[in-house]
Each structure stands twice: as C-alpha cells, then as structure tokens.
C-alpha positions in Angstrom: 0.0 0.0 0.0 1.3 3.4 -0.8 3.6 4.9 1.7 2.5 2.2 4.2 5.3 -0.3 4.0 8.0 -0.1 6.6 11.2 0.2 4.6 13.5 0.8 7.5 15.6 -2.0 9.0 15.4 -3.0 12.6 18.5 -2.7 14.7 17.3 -3.8 18.1 19.1 -7.1 17.9 22.6 -5.6 18.2 24.6 -6.3 21.3 26.7 -3.4 22.5 28.8 -5.8 24.6 29.8 -6.1 28.2 33.4 -5.6 29.0 35.4 -6.2 32.2 36.9 -3.3 34.0 40.6 -2.7 33.3 43.2 -1.8 36.0 41.7 0.7 38.3 38.1 0.0 37.0 35.8 2.1 34.7 33.2 4.5 35.9 29.5 4.0 35.2 29.5 7.2 33.1 32.2 5.8 30.9 30.3 2.6 30.4 27.3 4.7 29.4 29.3 6.6 26.8 30.7 3.3 25.5 27.2 1.9 25.2 25.9 5.0 23.4 28.8 5.0 21.0 28.3 1.3 20.2 24.6 1.9 19.6 25.3 4.7 17.2 27.9 2.7 15.4 25.5 -0.3 15.1 22.8 2.0 13.7 25.3 3.4 11.1 26.3 -0.1 10.0 22.6 -1.2 9.6 21.8 2.0 7.6 24.8 1.5 5.4 23.9 -2.1 4.8 20.3 -1.2 3.8 21.5 1.5 1.5 24.0 -0.8 -0.2 21.3 -3.4 -0.7 19.0 -0.8 -2.2 21.8 0.4 -4.7 22.6 -3.2 -5.7 18.9 -4.0 -6.3 18.5 -0.7 -8.3 21.5 -1.6 -10.5 20.4 -5.1 -11.2 16.7 -4.6 -12.0 14.9 -3.1 -15.0 14.9 0.7 -15.2 12.2 3.0 -16.6 12.4 6.6 -17.9 9.3 8.5 -18.8 8.8 11.8 -20.5 6.0 14.3 -20.8 3.3 13.6 -23.5 3.4 15.4 -26.9 0.5 17.5 -27.7 -1.3 16.5 -30.9 -3.6 18.4 -33.2 -7.2 18.6 -32.0 -9.3 15.7 -33.1 -6.6 13.8 -34.9 -6.3 10.9 -32.5 -3.1 9.5 -31.0 0.2 10.7 -32.0 3.6 8.9 -31.9 4.6 10.2 -28.5 8.2 10.6 -27.3 10.5 7.7 -27.1 13.1 7.1 -24.4 15.5 4.2 -23.9 14.3 1.9 -21.1 16.5 -0.9 -20.0 17.1 -3.0 -23.1 14.0 -1.7 -24.9 12.1 1.5 -25.3 8.7 2.9 -24.3 6.5 5.7 -25.6 4.6 7.9 -23.3 1.0 8.6 -24.2 -0.2 11.4 -26.4 -3.2 13.6 -25.6 -4.8 16.8 -26.7 -4.0 20.0 -24.8 -6.1 23.1 -24.9 -9.3 22.1 -26.7 -11.7 19.3 -27.2 -12.0 17.3 -30.4 -15.0 19.5 -31.5 -13.1 22.8 -30.8 -15.0 23.7 -27.6 -13.2 25.2 -24.6 -12.7 22.5 -22.0 -15.0 22.7 -18.9 -13.1 19.9 -17.1 -9.5 18.9 -17.0 -10.6 15.6 -18.5 -12.0 17.4 -21.6 -8.4 18.1 -22.7 -7.8 14.4 -23.4 -8.5 13.1 -26.9 -11.4 10.8 -26.3 -10.9 8.6 -29.3 -7.2 8.0 -28.5 -8.0 7.4 -24.8 -10.6 4.8 -25.7 -8.2 3.0 -28.0 -5.4 3.1 -25.5 -7.6 1.9 -22.7 -8.7 -1.1 -24.8 -5.1 -1.9 -25.6 -4.0 -1.9 -22.0 -7.2 -3.5 -20.5 -7.7 -0.4 -18.3 -11.3 0.9 -18.1 -11.9 4.1 -20.1 -12.8 6.1 -17.0 -9.6 5.2 -15.2 -7.4 5.8 -18.2 -8.9 9.3 -18.7 -7.8 10.1 -15.1 -4.2 9.1 -15.8 -4.0 11.0 -19.1 -5.6 14.1 -17.5 -3.2 14.0 -14.6 -0.3 13.7 -17.0 -1.4 16.8 -18.9 -1.9 18.7 -15.7 1.5 17.9 -14.3 3.1 18.7 -17.7 1.6 22.2 -17.4 2.6 22.6 -13.8 6.0 21.0 -13.7 7.3 20.4 -17.3 10.7 19.3 -16.0 9.3 16.4 -14.1 8.7 14.1 -17.1 6.1 11.9 -15.5 4.1 9.8 -18.0 0.6 8.5 -17.8 1.9 4.9 -17.9 3.7 5.3 -14.6 0.5 6.4 -12.9 -1.4 3.6 -14.5 1.2 1.1 -13.4 1.1 2.3 -9.8 -2.7 2.2 -9.7 -2.6 -1.3 -11.2 -0.4 -2.5 -8.3 -2.3 -0.6 -5.6 -5.9 -1.4 -6.6 -6.1 -3.1 -10.0 -7.1 0.3 -11.4 -9.9 0.8 -9.0 -11.3 -2.7 -9.3 -9.9 -4.4 -6.2 -12.4 -6.4 -4.2 -15.0 -6.3 -6.9 -15.1 -2.5 -7.1 -15.4 -0.5 -10.3 -14.8 3.1 -11.3 -18.0 4.9 -11.9 -18.7 7.7 -14.4 -18.1 10.3 -11.7 -14.7 8.9 -10.9 -15.5 7.4 -7.6 -15.3 3.7 -7.0 -18.5 1.7 -6.6 -17.4 0.8 -3.1 -14.6 2.1 -0.9 -11.2 0.5 -1.4 -9.3 0.4 1.9 -6.0 -1.2 2.7 -5.1 -3.5 5.6 -4.7 -2.1 9.1 -1.3 -0.6 9.5 -0.6 -2.4 12.7 3.1 -3.2 12.2 2.4 -6.8 11.1 3.1 -8.3 7.7 1.2 -8.4 4.4 2.2 -10.3 1.3 5.4 -11.3 3.0 6.4 -7.7 3.7 6.5 -5.9 7.0 4.1 -2.9 7.1 4.4 0.2 9.2 2.6 0.7 12.5 0.6 3.9 12.2 -2.1 4.6 14.9 -5.3 6.3 13.8 -4.9 10.0 13.7 -6.7 12.7 15.7 -8.1 10.7 18.6 -9.3 7.8 16.5 -9.0 4.2 17.6 -7.2 1.4 16.0 -4.8 1.8 13.0 -4.6 3.8 9.9 -5.7 2.3 6.5 -4.7 3.4 3.0 -7.6 4.7 0.9 -8.8 4.7 -2.7 -7.4 3.6 -6.0 -3.9 5.0 -5.3 -4.0 3.9 -1.6 -3.2 7.2 0.1 -2.8 7.3 3.9 -5.1 9.9 5.4 -2.1 11.8 6.8 -0.4 11.9 3.4 -3.7 12.9 1.7 -3.9 15.8 4.1 -0.7 17.2 2.6 -1.0 16.1 -1.1 -4.8 15.9 -1.7 -5.8 17.4 -5.1 -8.9 18.2 -7.1 -8.2 16.5 -10.3 -11.6 16.9 -12.0 -12.2 20.6 -11.1 -15.4 20.0 -9.0 -14.1 21.8 -5.9 -13.7 18.6 -3.9 -10.5 16.6 -3.2 -11.1 12.9 -2.3 -8.7 10.0 -2.2 -11.6 7.8 -3.3 -12.1 9.8 -6.6 -9.7 8.6 -9.3 -9.0 12.0 -11.0 -8.1 13.5 -7.6 -6.0 10.6 -6.5 -4.1 10.4 -9.9 -3.2 14.1 -9.7 -2.2 13.9 -6.1 0.0 10.9 -6.9 1.6 12.8 -9.8 2.5 15.7 -7.6 3.8 13.4 -4.9 6.1 11.6 -7.4 7.3 14.8 -9.0 8.3 16.2 -5.6 11.2 13.8 -5.6 12.7 15.5 -8.6 12.8 14.9 -12.4 11.8 11.5 -13.6 13.6 11.8 -16.9 16.5 9.5 -15.9 16.5 5.9 -14.7 17.8 7.0 -11.3 15.3 9.8 -11.0 12.4 7.6 -12.0 13.3 4.9 -9.6 13.8 7.4 -6.7 10.3 8.8 -7.3 8.6 5.5 -7.3 10.7 4.3 -4.3 9.4 7.3 -2.4 5.9 6.2 -3.1 6.6 2.7 -1.6 10.0 1.9 0.0 10.4 -1.4 -1.7 12.7 -2.3 -4.6 10.4 -5.2 -5.5 7.6 -2.7 -5.8 9.6 -0.4 -8.0 10.6 -3.2 -10.3 6.9 -4.4 -10.6 5.8 -0.9 -11.5 8.6 -0.6 -14.0 7.6 -3.8 -15.8 3.9 -2.8 -15.9 4.7 0.8 -17.1 6.9 -0.6 -19.9 4.2 -3.0 -20.9 1.4 -0.4 -21.0 3.6 2.0 -23.1 4.5 -0.8 -25.5 0.8 -1.7 -25.9 -0.2 1.9 -26.7 2.8 2.6 -28.9 1.7 -0.3 -31.1 -1.5 1.5 -31.9 0.3 4.2 -34.0 
C-alpha cells in the first residue's frame, strides 16, 4: 500500500557488549558513553547495509524513464509520443490533446483536454477501463503544465494504480462515471504486522481515532499523506482519495516532488518514495513498460 510499507531496517538485535573493567576500573558514566557510541555505530552499520542493498537492487533490475506527452492536433487521435530508452528496450509515453476538445470547444473539465478517441483505443489496448485511463492521461497533462521538468508519463500512474488497486477494481469495485469507486477501497490495518510477506508500518489512527490507519482509494493514500497532497483533479471543488481523478493528480504531484523522472535513477527514486520497496519499483517498471508498448503499437 502506498507509503504504508516499513522500509527501515530494525537494529534492536545488536549487542553493545559487556566488557570487564581494566586496571583501576571504569566508571558508570564511561560505560554509558561506550554503550551510546556502540549503539550509534550499530545504527550506522545497519543503515549503510540497507542503502548498499538498495543500490545493488537498483543496479540489477529493469529501469524506466518516462517523458511528458506530446500535444497533438485537436481531433486527430493518438500521435507517436516521445520515445526514451528503457532498460534493453524503449517505451512511448502517451499522447493527448491539450487546450481544446475534439470539437473545438473550450474544456470545462481537465478531462476534456484528453483526446477521447485516443484514450478509448489506449484503454482497450491496456485493458484499463476508459474512465480510469482518462484520469491518468488528464493528470499527465496537468503535471506537464505545472511541472514540465518532471517528465512523468501516464503509464507510470497507470502502473502504480494497477499494483495498488487493479485500477480501482480491487475487491469487486469498479470506477463509476463520476470517478468514484463503486465501493470504498481500503487497505489492511497498518498495525506493524506483515502483508504479502512484507513488513508494514505501525501507524495509529490520527486525531483521537481508535485502531490503526488504513490506506484509501485507487492509489492507496494514507489519510495523513492525503492531508498534505490531496488534489482536485476533475475541477469539482472537492478533493477525495476515493475519486480517481483527484487521486491520480495527487500521486503525480507526490512523485514529481522527488525531482525529475527523466533519468532511470530519477524515475526509480520517485517510485521508491511512493513505496519503499525495490520489488515494488521493479513491478511498477515492468507494468509501465508493458502499457507503453501496448499503446505505442496503436500508431
């Protein structure tokens, strides 16, 4: 679940040692200082080991770069996109219309900027519902306007939502025409246990609530994270983690906050910030590449 995994190692199994006093003995204060120094050293060793493991995993696994979509002429359908080398192959980020609808009208919603015919073809090629795909393409266009240096592609958002909630269909849910899921999608209680073989964080319910936090919506935002990053992706004046346009735009802004995603290292760092797991990053990379390849084959 997004930002819910506990990526930090546990160092509570380290023994600081017990040493006999030398000639003349050692004071209690000295032993305290020795113990503190040993604990700090142990923490540094653990942190270094975790970081080296992360670097090794990053170097050994597939990498993804993603670039902003190219605008295409109004009403002409999908364009060729922009290619970038990805691992041993290449991907193409999606193309969408910016600035007008296919009939020349001024958009009344951020979703109206997306070429509907292209989006329908791309959704069918990827197996994503039309409504969910529109959310990813719209968020891509919005972030391109806001932060053109980020280079986030729709396929990365789609891949994250695939892992987090099967694009809003987890547990038998579906994405309705208004962008909300037919029933709430909530994650497991973040009680410090394990899920899917991974340790999860322990996060008590906020603001006097009882129990544990749960991630929410198709992008699985924690309530505390949504409080900072919540967005209104469809322009209706409401920001909800359960509404896919809002959640997709919030996820885009969260990812871009890590820095440009136009290099393999930058892309991986952004997705790793979303979920501190190299296995998660690799899974998202594989899915993002597949989606991009499926859509590029349409042109």
